C-alpha atoms as one frame of an Amber mdcrd trajectory, in Angstrom:
protein
 264.612 -37.660  86.558 268.191 -37.237  88.197 269.662 -35.924  85.088 266.661
 -33.533  84.571 266.770 -32.242  88.116 270.661 -31.396  87.681 269.820 -29.326
  84.497 267.325 -27.529  86.455 270.250 -25.933  88.687 273.245 -26.565  86.512
 272.238 -24.188  83.725 271.816 -20.966  85.142 274.970 -21.795  87.907 277.459
 -22.954  85.044 276.113 -20.058  82.638 276.684 -17.006  85.202 280.197 -18.849
  86.510 281.470 -18.874  83.047 280.748 -15.404  82.277 280.811 -15.757  78.341
 277.265 -14.543  77.817 277.181 -11.285  75.815 274.561  -8.552  77.134 271.316
  -9.405  75.206 272.410 -13.000  74.487 268.413 -13.705  74.424 266.729 -10.780
  74.293 264.722  -9.729  70.814 266.348  -7.122  69.867 266.009  -4.591  73.034
 269.218  -2.469  72.460 271.022  -5.910  71.599 274.451  -4.307  70.052 276.247
  -1.479  71.577 275.167   1.317  68.545 271.200   1.011  68.985 271.730   1.454
  72.796 272.908   4.798  72.192 269.866   5.432  69.225 266.731   4.386  70.892
 264.696   5.587  68.289 266.501   3.660  65.731 266.640   0.564  67.795 264.394
  -2.024  66.435 263.228  -3.949  69.147 261.093  -6.760  67.089 260.466  -7.723
  63.833 257.762  -9.866  62.655 255.876 -11.562  59.156 253.035 -14.143  59.271
 250.420 -14.976  56.680 246.812 -13.095  58.179 244.462 -15.414  59.944 242.131
 -12.594  58.789 242.516 -12.536  55.585 245.050 -15.616  54.249 245.567 -14.099
  51.086 247.820 -11.059  52.856 251.269 -11.150  54.441 251.372  -9.268  57.963
 254.871  -6.943  58.601 255.149  -5.598  62.023 258.470  -3.251  62.676 258.331
  -2.524  66.677 260.931   0.629  67.525 262.231   1.915  70.603 262.036  -0.044
  73.813 260.953   0.127  76.900 258.175   3.691  76.674 256.559   3.827  79.677
 252.990   4.670  79.167 253.046   7.694  81.921 255.771   9.347  80.405 254.551
  12.782  79.221 254.388  15.350  78.351 255.316  14.642  74.358 254.972  10.764
  75.421 256.714   8.541  72.215 256.829  10.377  68.342 258.020   8.649  65.674
 261.881   9.947  64.871 261.113  12.081  61.535 265.006  11.864  61.127 264.757
   8.181  60.527 263.476   6.194  57.558 261.823   2.437  58.979 262.113   0.262
  56.508 260.011  -3.159  55.828 262.137  -5.169  52.813 261.424  -8.592  50.996
 263.811 -10.829  48.698 261.096 -13.028  46.292 263.944 -14.696  44.334 266.417
 -16.207  47.262 269.107 -13.532  46.344 269.325 -12.077  49.927 268.817  -8.832
  48.333 265.619  -6.955  48.552 263.192  -6.607  45.590 260.191  -4.926  47.278
 261.122  -2.495  50.029 258.081  -0.299  51.809 259.619   3.018  53.561 257.963
   4.989  56.072 258.738   8.206  56.910 257.150  10.837  59.802 256.887  14.131
  59.894 256.041  16.386  63.237 253.769  19.643  63.783 253.060  21.193  66.547
 250.026  23.216  67.058 250.346  25.523  69.455 253.300  26.123  70.858 251.957
  27.991  74.039 250.856  24.608  75.543 253.087  22.883  77.809 251.444  19.114
  76.873 251.427  17.305  73.610 247.659  15.969  74.347 244.902  17.704  76.679
 241.237  17.295  76.688 238.227  17.155  79.129 239.630  20.317  80.795 239.690
  24.481  80.507 236.601  24.206  78.010 238.983  22.054  75.196 237.173  18.712
  74.327 238.446  15.022  75.206 240.491  14.249  72.162 237.788  11.933  70.214
 239.463  12.369  66.367 242.690  13.156  64.377 240.837  16.338  62.699 237.608
  18.403  63.421 235.880  18.264  66.344 237.664  16.472  69.209 240.767  17.105
  67.891 241.432  20.526  69.435 243.584  19.099  72.166 246.093  17.419  70.378
 248.857  19.591  70.265 251.389  17.264  68.869 250.293  15.821  65.646 252.831
  13.096  63.761 251.620  12.270  59.753 253.435   9.443  57.812 254.003   8.701
  54.202 254.119   5.239  52.701 256.583   4.240  49.774 256.978   1.339  47.953
 260.287   0.573  45.987 260.853  -1.927  43.832 264.778  -3.516  43.252 264.782
  -1.359  39.762 264.590   1.773  41.558 261.349   2.238  40.767 259.092   4.001
  43.354 255.263   4.539  44.443 253.509   6.466  47.098 250.491   4.488  48.274
 248.914   7.098  50.029 248.624   9.473  47.158 247.577  12.708  48.977 245.633
  11.027  51.771 246.888  11.963  55.215 247.975   8.846  57.389 248.019   9.904
  61.217 249.987   7.723  63.701 248.244   7.362  66.735 249.397   8.715  69.622
 250.354   6.687  73.629 247.565   6.185  75.468 247.363   9.719  77.820 244.302
   8.581  79.923 240.752   8.335  80.542 240.014  11.910  81.186 242.271  13.249
  77.947 241.082  10.259  75.464 238.204   8.452  76.681 237.257   6.050  74.136
 241.199   5.290  73.294 240.032   2.578  70.920 237.725   4.192  68.714 240.569
   6.950  68.018 243.409   3.490  67.284 240.758   2.298  64.952 240.969   5.773
  63.070 244.325   5.191  62.679 244.058   2.353  60.011 243.827   2.767  56.889
 243.480   1.140  52.987 245.778   2.588  50.688 246.296   1.742  46.985 246.199
  -2.095  45.887 244.173  -2.786  49.017 247.106  -2.326  51.683 246.221  -1.744
  54.898 248.908   0.106  57.146 248.572   1.397  61.058 251.359   3.270  62.608
 251.427   4.516  66.196 252.138   3.557  69.920 250.793   0.174  71.589 251.181
  -2.564  74.107 254.595  -4.352  73.686 253.788  -7.652  72.382 257.107  -9.250
  73.149 257.604 -11.183  76.665 260.457 -12.355  78.338 261.981 -12.270  81.738
 264.247  -9.897  81.041 265.647  -9.461  84.860 266.672 -13.081  85.055 267.869
 -13.350  81.576 270.508 -10.354  81.951 271.672 -11.654  85.530 273.824 -14.404
  83.540 270.682 -16.385  83.192 269.606 -16.588  86.708 266.050 -18.315  86.004
 263.515 -18.218  88.959 263.001 -21.204  90.549 259.116 -21.607  90.256 259.799
 -21.864  85.955 262.385 -24.570  86.833 265.350 -22.543  87.127 265.463 -21.831
  83.186 265.022 -26.059  82.255 260.519 -25.836  82.181 258.791 -28.842  84.174
 256.511 -30.531  81.722 253.579 -28.899  83.252 254.858 -25.213  82.507 256.087
 -25.986  79.118 252.677 -27.618  78.121 251.094 -23.957  79.416 250.706 -21.216
  76.602 248.424 -19.334  78.614 249.847 -18.647  81.694 253.185 -16.666  82.710
 255.335 -18.565  85.818 257.799 -15.961  85.859 257.570 -11.688  85.601 257.193
 -10.243  82.074 259.862  -7.584  82.308 257.501  -6.109  78.948 254.267  -6.031
  80.856 253.025  -2.004  81.234 255.572  -0.893  78.259 254.686   0.500  75.354
 256.382   0.364  71.993 255.893   2.417  68.882 254.958   0.271  65.369 254.271
   0.312  61.837 252.078  -2.402  60.848 251.217  -3.274  57.313 249.117  -5.810
  55.491 249.804  -6.596  51.745 248.567  -9.069  49.340 251.205 -11.933  49.111
 250.416 -11.358  44.933 252.417  -7.585  45.686 255.190  -9.515  46.993 255.764
 -12.853  44.934 258.483 -12.684  42.127 256.108 -12.974  39.406 253.121 -11.821
  41.506 250.708 -15.026  41.860 249.917 -17.253  44.911 251.936 -20.357  45.267
 251.393 -23.265  47.176 253.419 -24.369  50.159 255.290 -26.871  47.853 256.788
 -24.291  45.894 260.036 -22.742  46.629 258.173 -19.331  45.019 256.026 -19.394
  47.812 258.425 -18.198  50.369 259.902 -14.746  50.798 263.039 -13.316  52.989
 261.913 -10.418  55.034 263.483  -8.056  57.540 263.499  -4.516  59.024 265.692
  -1.609  59.249 265.736   1.751  60.017 268.208   4.304  58.553 269.694   8.476
  59.213 271.517  10.389  56.781 275.136   9.525  56.617 276.041  13.524  57.855
 276.647  14.489  61.421 276.224  18.102  62.624 276.731  20.443  65.434 274.382
  22.804  64.431 272.025  23.246  62.125 270.037  20.858  60.196 271.588  17.898
  58.298 271.511  17.885  54.526 268.249  16.367  53.040 270.247  15.215  50.272
 272.686  13.186  52.303 272.962   9.593  52.117 271.234   7.127  54.089 272.963
   5.044  56.350 271.704   1.786  57.833 271.344   2.059  62.163 269.437  -1.134
  62.501 267.943  -4.512  60.905 266.484  -7.300  62.340 265.390 -10.666  60.525
 265.260 -13.572  63.015 264.871 -12.977  66.560 267.674 -15.621  67.277 270.671
 -14.356  64.861 272.275 -11.089  66.439 271.101 -11.919  70.022 272.330 -15.286
  70.548 274.880 -16.048  67.725 276.513 -12.823  66.707 279.461 -12.078  69.340
 279.554  -8.556  70.740 282.429  -6.971  68.943 280.851  -7.759  65.451 276.982
  -6.773  66.200 277.218  -3.109  64.985 278.789  -4.640  62.091 275.931  -7.263
  61.667 273.458  -4.272  62.170 274.872  -1.960  59.555 275.640  -4.010  57.078
 273.231  -5.789  54.530 272.103  -9.513  54.601 273.595 -10.632  51.304 276.927
  -9.881  52.898 276.447 -12.181  55.952 278.875 -15.074  54.931 281.625 -13.021
  57.419 279.045 -14.028  59.892 279.131 -17.660  58.867 281.414 -18.855  61.740
 279.098 -17.686  64.428 275.973 -19.827  63.156 278.214 -23.025  62.338 279.985
 -23.183  65.553 278.073 -20.598  68.175 279.752 -20.031  71.645 276.318 -20.686
  73.735 275.930 -24.240  71.710 279.698 -24.610  73.383 278.507 -23.428  77.123
 275.376 -25.809  76.987 277.521 -29.079  75.697 280.018 -27.690  78.616 277.345
 -27.987  81.579 275.803 -31.447  80.199 272.836 -30.100  77.720 273.132 -32.089
  74.689 273.904 -30.285  71.435 274.889 -31.154  68.263 278.250 -31.449  66.910
 279.924 -28.309  65.189 279.843 -27.106  62.112 276.091 -26.713  63.319 274.392
 -27.039  59.892 271.440 -27.695  61.420 270.796 -23.259  61.756 271.453 -23.213
  58.243 267.671 -22.583  57.452 267.628 -19.823  59.787 269.812 -18.629  57.474
 269.427 -19.594  54.105 266.665 -20.899  51.813 266.326 -24.576  53.035 263.576
 -27.315  53.592 261.394 -27.781  55.766 260.356 -23.833  55.166 261.430 -23.574
  51.386 261.046 -27.519  50.393 262.650 -28.273  47.003 265.579 -25.606  48.207
 269.228 -26.956  47.904 272.701 -25.638  47.533 272.238 -24.399  43.999 269.187
 -21.854  44.959 269.537 -21.626  48.657 271.196 -18.220  48.185 274.094 -16.665
  50.346 273.830 -16.950  53.660 271.371 -13.976  54.805 269.843 -13.382  57.780
 266.149 -12.954  56.929 262.967 -14.231  58.335 261.802 -16.365  56.126 258.354
 -17.500  55.739 256.346 -19.972  53.256 253.516 -17.813  52.004 251.743 -21.396
  50.903 251.251 -22.368  54.451 247.569 -21.821  55.924 247.739 -19.390  59.319
 246.657 -21.609  62.052 243.372 -20.430  63.425 243.283 -18.820  66.823 242.941
 -20.782  70.200 245.469 -23.744  67.879 248.445 -21.930  67.912 250.949 -22.893
  69.808 253.579 -20.104  71.405 256.333 -22.862  70.769 255.524 -22.580  66.458
 257.042 -24.714  64.267 258.667 -26.852  66.836 254.884 -28.174  68.624 254.028
 -28.376  64.743 252.253 -25.205  64.307 253.937 -24.917  60.970 252.710 -21.110
  60.373 254.961 -20.427  63.792 258.317 -19.392  64.330 260.984 -20.079  62.437
 258.423 -19.850  59.387 257.740 -16.524  59.838 257.358 -14.743  62.566 254.137
 -13.702  64.700 253.217 -11.919  68.423 252.079 -15.274  69.653 255.189 -17.147
  68.966 257.690 -17.373  72.514 261.000 -16.958  70.520 262.934 -16.639  73.721
 262.437 -20.240  74.284 262.943 -21.275  70.747 265.919 -19.730  70.058 267.052
 -21.207  73.231 266.168 -24.726  71.559 267.298 -24.140  68.286 270.578 -23.056
  69.525 270.869 -26.245  71.863 269.600 -28.460  68.688 265.998 -28.771  68.355
 266.187 -28.040  64.690 268.895 -30.853  64.052 266.710 -33.598  66.173 263.751
 -32.490  68.375 263.666 -36.015  69.931 267.695 -36.271  70.871 268.414 -32.553
  71.424 265.003 -31.927  73.533 266.367 -30.458  76.611 262.956 -27.810  77.333
 265.101 -24.971  77.991 262.767 -21.628  79.105 262.062 -18.744  81.000 258.651
 -19.396  82.093 256.899 -16.036  80.715 254.781 -18.235  77.771 252.320 -15.605
  76.742 252.269 -11.702  76.425 250.957  -9.103  78.925 247.549  -7.780  76.912
 245.796 -10.503  74.911 246.657 -10.659  71.465 244.212  -9.828  68.859 243.633
 -11.966  66.007 242.580  -8.838  63.849 244.436  -6.161  62.119 246.811  -4.720
  63.336 247.544  -7.741  65.871 248.670  -5.653  68.366 247.034  -4.741  71.582
 246.043  -1.054  72.560 248.855   0.937  74.214 248.516   1.053  77.978 246.731
   4.055  79.567 249.631   6.904  80.766 247.080   7.140  84.246 245.963   4.143
  84.834 248.816   1.225  83.669 250.965  -1.035  85.942 254.145  -3.417  85.833
 254.164  -7.130  86.254 257.368  -7.347  87.562 259.382  -9.614  90.494 256.739
  -9.468  93.646 253.611  -7.533  91.549 251.009  -9.298  90.009 250.922 -11.000
  86.747 251.589 -14.759  87.681 247.977 -15.969  87.762 249.175 -19.683  88.503
 251.197 -18.859  91.711 249.987 -17.372  94.842 247.927 -14.923  95.009 248.978
 -14.397  91.597 252.393 -12.319  92.160 255.378 -12.861  90.401 258.298 -14.889
  92.089 261.278 -12.884  92.957 263.934 -15.804  93.360
């Protein structure tokens, strides 16, 4: 008990004193690299890949971009950027190179140049917005549509939406303009060729973290143990003991449901013990490789990568700040250049310096995050583990955990369908990643300091059906749950602590 008490106060204090933590050391890609801090539309906030609990023969992939969208921030709200190519990639033969890629391109149209806002309804004879086309669509002034293209390793391209028009679901402006937002949102789910389903639009950000405490040199709230969670808090997957900085904010999201047999190397489903069941996934954003002061960018200009994300751990808590931009713009197959950060992470040294037990370097226990290895890839060894590559690896043969039985700590809590076996919105990747750096993947008993921020669940209930994210917060009626505001229901009056 004495050692635990010392750690509770030593962790945040010593980290602050050392001053060695780079900005964004633990956050899940909310402006985690200098290049994306300047290009918010191309900034990937989170990447998810998991076997669908709704349809276990499908994989769900979610690419969230453009962080901290204030729901009331009109008049045009938050369209996707037509100049950005949004991309989901899958490696199915363990070489770190994409074998199947899905590209999303958006187009924007303004239907009435004289209207001052993107959306209007229920006033001046304009009916409320209830549809994307026909009656009920008159108030949509800013319309976004998109295309979905599947690209295979040999360069073959297939348009999955044919001639169908896919509408991106706009932000929830408010009850007068969009009185039945849930119905409008459902209209934004489309079934494409081969049974693929897609959704694109603004949603409530599912991520959860005490960013304020994190970026104040890990100055975590005392009610949450000061960075080391009390057993009762650590065991609670449904309540927050500290403010969730993402509560009340929206994010732009692309969600895709794909049959597993479209993604595996041989087009078959494989059992969990078969290494062919394992996929490496990542999301990326691209812009044209051309800079101009005036006029449009040439449509023939080559694309260049702006950002990528596989694991929510690597670029945030492992890669040094001076290498983050290069990491963001390079391909996963080239990640051996960053291997030193994985095998001897600075953050682990900081933990060790303040008394948190961590494994000695080289940290081979972290290799399953960047190579195909057990336990996610049973039977994978040095010969077929592939190159060092930051991919979110998913064993599609492991059945999804039913709703109500899922654990926020995922694989570390025995919930084998959770992170780092893929990633679901429910997974508390902040706490999991922190403990992985401290050695939980090496020995969960020996290296078991319960590091955490006390934010254990998303601000909005996460649905267990497609698209697996909550509707966007209302622009008129949304609230945040920051320090000193409601949002921590276990504490006095439900108010989140400031200290």
